[in-house]
N, C-alpha and C positions, 0 to 999 in steps of 0.2 A: 296316854296323852293327858288324861284328867290329873294323874299324879304330878306331871310336869307343871301343868297350870297351877296346881295347888302349891307347888314349890315356889313358883314365881310370886304367888300372893303372900306367902310367908316372908319372902325376902324383900318385897317391895317396900314395906314400912321403914326398914333400916336405911334404904336409899334416900329417904326423905329427911334424914336428920342432918342436913347440911348446916354449916356455919356461915361461911361466906363463899361467894362464887366469883370467878374471873372469866369473862368472855371477851371475844374480840375477833378480828379478821386480819389476814395478812394479804397484801397486794404487791404487785410488781410496780416499781416506781415509773417505769418507762411506758406502761400500757394501762395501768390502773386495773388490770385483770386479777381476779382472785387466784391465789396460789394454793394448790393442794399439796399435801405431802411435806409441809414445813414442820420442823421440829420446834415446838415451844416448851421451854423448860423453866421450872421454878427451881433455881439452883439450891437454895437452902433446904428445900423439902424433897429434892430429887424426884419431882413430879414431871411427867412428860405428857404432852398432848401433840397429836399429829393433826394438822388442819385438814378438814374435809374438802370435797370438790368445790364448795362455795367459799373456801378460804377461811372458814370459821374454826375456832377452837373453844374449848370449855373446860374449866376446872371447877370442882365442887369440894365441899367439906374442908375448906381452907381456914385454919385458925388466923386470927389477926396477927400482924407482924410486918416487919420490913423485909422485903424480898427483892431479889434480882431476877428479872425475866430475860431469858436468853432466847433469841429467835435465829434459827439456822436453816439454810437450805443450800445444797450444792449450786454453784454458779452464781451465788448472791453473797454480798457482804453480810456478815453476822451483825446482829444488833443486841445490845444489853441495855435494859432500862430498869431503874429502881421504882419500887412501888410500896407505899405504905398502905397496907390493906386493913381498913377498919369498917368496910361495908362492901356489899356486892359491887363489883367494879367491872369496867370495860376498858380494854386497850386495843387500839388499832395500829397496825404497823405497815410501812411501805419498805420493802427490801430493794436495795440498790444492786443492780446486776454487776458482777465482776467485769473487769475490762477484757477478760479473755473471751474470745469467741470459741464456742464448743460445738460438739456434734449435734446438739439439739436443733441447730439451724437446718440440718438436713431434712427434717420432717415438718418444718414450720409450714410450708406451703401445702402439705398433705393433710394437716389436722384441722378439725373443726374447733371453734371456740364458742363462747356464749353469744357472740354476735353473728355467728354463722347460722344460716337457716337450714340446719342439718340435725337429724335425729341421732344422738350419740350417747355413749356412756364411757367415762374414763375409769380405768382401773389402775390404781397407784401401786407402786412397789410395795408399800406397806400391806395393802390388801392381798397382793399376790403372795407375800411372805407368810401371811397368816394361813393361807389356804394350801401352801405348797408342801404336801406330805409325800409326793412322788407320783401322783396321778397326772395324766396328760393335761395339756392346756384346756381342752374342751371342758373338763370337769371343773376347772377353775373359773370358767365363764358361765356356769350353769344358771346363775341368778340374773343374767342379762335378760331383759324382757323378751318374750316370744322365743325362747331358746329351749331346745331338747337335745340332750347328749346321750351317747350310747357307747358301749364297750363290747367288743367281740368276746373278750375273756371274762367279762362280767364284773370287773372290779376297777376299771379306770386305768389299768396299766396294760400296755400293748397297743393293739389297733383300737382307736377310739374315733368317734365321729361327733359332729355338731351340726345342728340345723337351726337357722335363725330365720324367723318368719317362713318356715317351711322349706327354706333353701339349704341344700347341703353344701359341703365344703367346695364342691366343684363349681358352685354358683356364688361363692363367697370370695371376694378379693382379699388376699392375705399378703402382707408385706412385712419384711423385717428391715428396719432402717430405710424404708422406701424401696427395697429390693424385692421383686416378686418371689413368693414362695410357691404359688400354685404351679403344678406341673404344666408346661406349655401345651402338651398334647391332650392330656385327659382333664386338665383344669383342676385335678384333685389336689388335696393337701393331706399328706400322710404324716400326722403329728408324731408317729412312732419313730420317724427318721431324725427328729431333733429332741431326743430324750433330755429331760431336766433343763430344757431351755428356760423354764420359769425361774431358775436360780440366777439367770443372767439378764433378766428383764427389768428395765427401769419403769416402764409403764405400758399400758395397752389402751388404745382407743377403739371401741367397737361402734361402727356406724351402721345404722339400719336403713334399708333402702338403697338407693344408688350412692348416696353420700358424696364425698369429695374424692373418690377413688380416681387415681391417675395412672399408675403403673400396673402392668399386668392385664389379665382378662377383666372384662367389665363386671361390675358388681351387680348381681341379679337378685340379691336378697339382703346382703350385708357386706361390710368390709371389716377386717381385723388388722389394725395397724399397730405393729409391735416395735417398740424402741428398746434396744438393749442398753446395758448399763452405760451411763455417761461418766464424765470425769469425777473420780473420787479424790478429794483434796488431801485426805488423811490416809496413812497406811492402815492396813487391816489384815486380819486372817480369820477365817471362819470354818468350823467343822459342823456339819449337819448330818444327822443320821435318823432314819425312820425304820421302824419294823412294825409288821402287822400281820393280819390274816393272810392265809394262803402262802405263808412263808415269804412275804413281800419285804424287800429291803431296798432302802435308798441311802447311798453314802455319797456325800458331797464335800469337797475341800475347795475353799476359795481363799485367794490372797491377792493383795494389791499393794503397790509401793506408795500410793498417794502421789502428790505432785512433787517431783524431785527437781531441785534447782529452779523451781518456778517454771519448768518447761516440759518435763518428761513424766509419763505415767505408764505403768504396766499392770494388767489385771489377768488373773488366771483362775480357771475352774476346772476340776476333774470330777466326773460323776459316774456312778455305777448303780443301776436299778435292776433288780431281779425279782421275779414273782412266779409262783407255780400256777397262778390264775385260779379263778373259781371254776370255770369250765374245765372239764377233764383234759389234761395234757396241754392246756392253753398257756404254756410257759412263755416268759419274756426274759431275755438277757440283753440289757441295754447299756451301752457305754457311750460317754460323750465327753468332749472337752471344749472349752471356750478360752481363747487367748486374745487379748486386746492391748495394743500399745499405741500411745499417742504422743505427738509433739505439739505443744500449745504455745502460741504467741499472743500478743495483745490483739492482733488483727487477723490471725489465721491459725489454722490447726491442720494437722495431717494425722489421721488415725487409721490403723490397720486392725481388722477383726478376722480371726479365723476360728470357726467353730465346726465341730464334726460330730456325727452320731453314727453308731453302729448298732443295728438291731438284729437279733435272731429270735424270731417268735414262732412257736409251734402253731400251725394253722388251725383256726377255728372259724373260718369264713363260712362254712356250710350252714351253721346255725342248728337249731333243734326243731325236729318235726313236731307239728302241733299236737299229735296224739301222745307225745312223751312229756309234755309240760306238767301235767298234773301229778306225776309220780316223782317224789323226791329223789328216788334212785336213778331216774333217767333224765330229770330236768336239766342237769348240766352235762349231759353226754356229748361226746364229740364224734362226728362221723368218721374222722380220720384215725387210723390205727398204726400206720407205718411210723417207725420210731423217729425218722428224720424228715417228717413232712413239715418243713420249716420255710419261713421267709427269711432270707439272709441278705441284708442290704446296708450299704454305707453311703452316707451323703455328707459332703464337706463343702462348706461355704467360705469363700474368701471375699472380703470387702475392704476397699481402700477409699476412705472418705476424706475430702478436702473442703475446707471452707475459708473464704477470704472476705474480710470487710474492705471494700473499696473506698468507701467513705461512710460517715454516719447514716447516710440515706440508702446506701446500696451495698448488698453483699451477694457473693456468688458461691455456690457450692456444687460439687460434682462427686460422683461415686462410681468407681470401677468395681465390677463384681464378677465372680466366676463360681459356679456351683458344679461340683462333680458328683455324680451318682452312679453307683455300680452295684449290682447284686442280682439275685435270682430267688425263685421259690422252687423247691424240690418236690417231686411227686412220685409215688409208687403207683405203677399201673399194672393191674393184674390181667393177664391174657389179652394184651393189646394185639390188634391185627397187624401182621407184617405189612399189609397193604396200606396202613395208615402212615407208613414211613418209606415211601417209594424211592427217595433219593439217598437212602442210607446203605443200600446194598443188602438189606434184609431179603431173605428168600425162604421158600419152604424148607423145612428141616425134617429129617427122619430120625425118630427116637423110638427105640424098642420096636421097630417095624411099623410105627405109626407116622403118617405124614402130618406135620404140624404147620399150622397157618398163623399161630399166635404165640406170644411169649410174654412172660413177666419182665418188666423193665423199670428202671428208675431214670427219670428225665429232669432236667432243669430248664426253666424258662427265664431267660436273662433280659435285663435292661441295662444298657451302658450309655449314659447320657451326659451331655455337657451343656451348660447354659452360661453365657457370658455377655456382658454389655456395659453400658454407661448410662447414668442417670444424672441430670444437671438441671439447675434452675438459677435464675437471676432475680433477686428480690429487691424491689424498689419501694421505699417508704418515705416519701418527701415530707409528709406531715401526718399527723395522727388521724386525719379523716380520709386518707386515701392510701391504699397499698396495692402493689401490682407484682405478680410473679409470672415470669415467662420461663418455660422450660420444656423438657422432653426426655425421652429415653430411646435407646436403640439396643435391642437384644437379639441374640441368635441362639437357637437351640439345635443341637445335633443329637439324635437318638438312634441307638442301634438296638433292634429287637431280634433275638435269636434263641433257639432251643437246642439243647444237646442231650444225647443219651450217655449216661455215665456208667450204666450197667444193664445188661440184658442176659436173661437165662440162656436164650438161644440167639446168638448175635449174627449168624451168617457171615457175610463179608463186611459188616459194619465195624468201625473202629471206635474206641472210646472217644467221647466228646465230639463225635461227628455231629454236625448241625442238621437238624431235620427241617428247620425253617430259618429264614434269615432275611431281614429287611431293615431299611434305614429311613430316617426322616430328617428333614431340616425345616425349621420354622424361624422366620425373621419377623420381628415386631418392632415397629417404630411409631412413636407418638410425639406430638408437640402440642403444647397447651398455653393458654394465657388465663390467669385468674386475677380478678380485681375485686377489691373491697372499697365501698364508698360509704362515708358517713354523710347522708343526705341532709340531716338536720340533727338537732340535739337528741331526738328520740328515734329517728328512722335511719336504718342502714341497709345496704344492699350488697349482694355479691353476684358476680357472673363468672362462669367457668366454661371456656370453649376448648374442646379437644378434638384433634384429628388423629386417628389411629389407622395404620396400614399394617396388614398381616399377609405374609406370603408363606404358604405351607406346601411342601413337596415331599412325596414319599415314593419309595421304590427300592431298587438295589443300592449297593454301596455308592455307585456313581450317580444315583438318582435318575439315570437316563434309561434304565430298563426296569421291568417289573421285579419286585422282590417277592419272596414266598412268605405268607402269613402263617400263623400258628395252625389254622385249619387247612393249610396246604393249598390255598388259593393264590394265584398270581395277583399282586396288588401294585398299582402304580397310579399316580395322580398328582395334581397340583391345584391349589385354590388360592385366590387373592381376594382380600376384602379391604375396603376403605370405609371407615366409619367416622361419622361426625357426631360427637357426644356433647351437646350443650347442657348447662345447668345454670339456674339462676334462683335467687331468693331474696326475700325482704324480712327484716327483723325490726320489730317495733318495741322500744323500751317503755313499758307501761309505767314503771316506777323503779326505784333503786333495787327492788327485790324481784321483779318479774318482767318477762318479755313474752312476746308472741311472734311466731314466724310462719312464713309460707314459702315453699320451694317447689320447683318443677324441674325434673331432670330426665334426660334421655340416655339410655345405655344400650349399646349394641354388643353382641357377643357371637363369635364364630362357633360353628359346631366343633365337637371334640373329635379326636382320632377315630374312635369306633363308629361315629356317625358317618364318616366318609368310607372307611374300608369295609364296613358291614352293610352299607346301603344296598337295597335291592338293585339288581341289574337295571341300568337305564335311568336310575333316579339319583338326584343329588340333594342332600339336605340344605335348607336355607338358613341363613343367619337369623338369630332371634333379636327382638327389640323390646325394650322395657320403657314405658312412660310412667314416671313415678311422681305423684303429687303428695306432698307432706304438709300438714298443718299442725302446728304445735304451740303449746303454752308451757312456760317454765316459771316456777316460783322458788326462790332460795331465801329462806328466813333464818333467823338465829337458831331456832330449835326445830324447824320443820322445813321440808322441801317437797315440792310436788311438780309432776310433769304429766301432761296429757298430749297425746299425739294421735291424730287421725291420718290414715294414709289410703291411697288407692294406687295400686301397682297394676298397670294394664299391659299385658304381654301380647306381642304379635309374633306368630310363628314359633311359640314355645315348643321345644323338643321334648316329647314324652314317649314312654313305652306304651305300645298299644297291644302287645301280644303277637304282633307279626314277626315272622322269622324270615331270614334270607335262605338261599339255596343250600347252605350247610348247617342250618339250625341255629344260627346266632340271632339274638334278640336285636330288633331294629327300633330305633327311636324315630318317630314321625313328627313333622311339624303340625301343630294344631293352631288354627287361625286365631281364635279368640280365647283368651283366658285371663284371669285377674286374681289379685289378692287385695282385699279391702278389710281394714280393721281399725281398732282403737287400742292404744297402749297407755296404761296408767301406771305411774311410778311415784312412790312417795315414801317419806321417812319422817319420823317425829321423835324428839327427845322427850319422853314422858316424865323423866326424873333425871337427876344428875348421873345416875348409874344404870338407867334403864331406857332403851330405845327400841323402836320397831321400824323396819323398812319392808316395803312390799311392792310387788308389781303384778299387773294383770294384763293379758293380751287376749282380746276378743276379735275374732276374724272370720271372714268367709273367703274360701279359696276355691274358685270354680273354673271348670272348662265348659264353655258354652255349648260346644258340639263335639262329642267324642265318639270315635268308632273303634270298638273292641274287636280284635281279630282272634278267632279261635280255630283250631284245626281238628277235624274229625279224621282219625287214622283208619277207620273201618266202617264204610269205605272212605277213601281219602276225599275230603272236600274242605273248602275254606268257608267259615261261617263269620259273618260280620254283624255285630250288634250295635245299633246306634243309640246314643244316650244324649240327653240334654242336661246342662247345668249339674254336672257331676263334680264331686269334690276332688281336688288335686291330692294325689297320694302324699302321705307323711306330713299333712298340714292340719294339725288339731285346731278346732275352732276356739278352744279355751286353753290357755297356758297361764298358770299363776305361780308366784313364788313369794316367800316371806321369810324374814330373819328377825328373830327376837334376840336382843343383845342385853346381857346383864354383866355389869362390872363390879363384883362384890369387893374386890381388893384392888389396891394400886397395881396397875399394869397387868391385871387379870381380866380376861374377857371370856364369857360363855355365850355361845350362839346356838340357838335352835333354828335350823334351816329347813324350811318346808318347800315342797314342790308338787304342783298338780299339773298333769298333762291329760287333756281330754282325748277322746277316741280319735284314732288315726286309721286311714284306709291304706292297704298294701298296694292297691292299684287305683286306677282312675275311674272305676265303675260305681263307686259308692255302695258296693256289695257288702252287707253286714257279715257275710261268711268269709270275707277277706279283709279283716280288720284287726287292729291292735286295741285292746281294751284300755280305757282310761286308768290312771293310777295316781296315787297320792303317797308320797314318801317323805320321811323326815331324817335329817342328819343332826348330829350333835358335835359341836366343835369347841374345844377349850384351849385357850392360849394363855400362858403366863410368862412374864419375863422379869428378870431381876439382875442386879449388878453384884459383883464381888470385887475384892481387892486385886484379883488376878485375872479378871475377865471384864471387858467392857459391857457385855451383856450375855446372859444365859436365857435361852427361850426353851420352854417345854410345851408340847402341844399334844392333844388327843383328838382324833377324828373318828367318830362312830358313824358309819354309813348305814342307811336303811335301818334306823333305830328300832322300828317296830316289825322288822322281818317280813316286809311285804313282797309277795311274788308279783313281779311285773316285767314287761318286755317293751322297751322303747323303739325297737327296730325289727325288721323282718323283710320277707319277700314272698311272692306267690307266683304260681303258674297253673294253668288249667288247659285241659284238652278233652275231646270227646273220643270214646270208643263205642262205636255204634250209637245208641241213643243215650248213653250214660255220660254225664259230665263228671270229670275227675279234676278235683282241685286240691293242690298241695300247698299248704302254708308252712313256712319256716320262720322261726323267731330267734331273737338273741336275748335270752333271759339274763337278768342281772342278779348278782349275789344277794343273799339275804343279809342279816345283820353281820357287819364286818368292821374291823377297826384298824387304825394306823396310829402309832405313837412316834413322836419326834422329839429329839433333843438337839439343840444347836448352841454352840459356844462361839462367841465373837470376841476377838482380841484386838 
């Protein structure tokens, strides 16, 4: 680390030898809002700057002369302006929107802006492009305040996870173009099912807290709102290839027609990502495509997206037992040894988006969507009891005179599901000081869960692919909402958001009229209905041109997930959870510096947590705890120290507590249930301190070097605050280098190098634990998901 800081100190003086500088901002003419991701070019010098989130741009080391400044952004008319540069100068631009209505209107009512009293971070296409070496989306969002990411395979390819403010993906509302991505039954998000989606993303907005989430399950910690690529006016083709440690490959081909005859556009992407993984046998074979075609008029558009991902990953879900972590030979060991212990799943998304400008004050948009998912994970089972599969015709067998009651077998556990629905909104903007959006969504999910035996050493009367369990589920989700923005005075604005959500969930056999059979061979049948009212409101006060302050209060309700219902102890039913979220924030956006401070208090009622209790077949049960909360402060800032040197950082300090928690332990000799009561214990996987920082140095034109640091404090594996069931704090650093240039035969060539875990730190961001008594002895087993030491990825991309 000292050597890197010494290098910065040597390079910094050269960055101070500027001649003249050019600064400015770019705004939208219709709203006066800052525009990020705008290309600002000095044509004669072939210099390019991309506007930051506050709309600002900066050039340095410019010789005097006469220049043409070109300003371009999709969906806006380009501007060219002459400049005689003889001193440090400033230019501000207002871009006029093109007359075409595009798919960006789909997410207008779902996104927060500077005037919305919501805590959020925008991630532009340019930022995603710099970070996209083939790792999953969670690793691209690692510098979002209060965020912790993890990878089962240890290197960011395959099964990955993200927690924001301690909430995992099942409590994070995720949408793509407004369409819910969370699985309706588990609420989980499996990023591995959408490999290389990053290459087709235009921007991401991450909201912390309840935010402005509308479609899908309630946000209980954060929302991730993804917009895929919008209209490209110019034709293009791009080849992108990455290679790195653990034989990791990413191959991507993209092409687009641009706008043909001022009406039609077609875009295509094909991707393949493979990796051996750092964890033993934790391989990934990921394939995906993205096709988008649109018809654009002056007052309407119709766009169809289809994107699909196929993943085959060798299972590394078990983790590594604690005693194996300190030995380099066993640290990356894998519990599974069967050669085809894989997860094999395909998920395909179909989206049809329509937008219509009714008049300059009113527009309507709607989206039809359908998601098809189908796949299984395969397991080898040694000496499984015949009795565990009573409906397959297994029976005792005689072999060499011995009566057998067990057999080796291979089974597959399947999920075959369909999600379809409609999303719609009507947006009314009669004047700049008032906006109103009214809309809603109606979705239906059908899920089939079944297991089959594809091989058995002694099969008896069982036939191949006989199902040993089979059950179905149907979930209907309807919501309607009204969102309004009011400019109360020159400095004070307000927003209100009222949503009603209705959920009807039924499970059982195929007809849903009789019990189905679950994986543990229990009969399951039930239905639940919920009606939630989710109000949100906030005030924003514009202190001056550069800063504002806001306060918001939001309520979110969330239904229990599938396992909460089917695994519940007999005679009990889990209750819905409620979150009351208070956010108080301050934002400053200057020419060379920005700063944000957020204080929050998230009060949970009936939060569902694991207590250690098991049902009658040994499955873990989540129980409602009456009172729990998350309270914290988040600080985010950036500063341009010199024309070629900048620093950005974030720090999240929090307390995450359950006021009264009852741990359930079992003594198996003799059998008894032991309950331990705790007060003010820490919520699991919720570090009190999370920090991140990025040092950026630009030694050459279009070259950027980033040193990216991350600190995560201690986490607990369960809710008892037991130091013997914890994840140690860790501090890691990554190095990223990006360089781009032009040639006569290519619009742009980009090369990049990403070195993860630069200083080879041993760390584990995730894990699990379980405990039990045998006699008077407490047995605790901790399992962790260690991450790879120093590893690298190299990328080359050519754009034509």
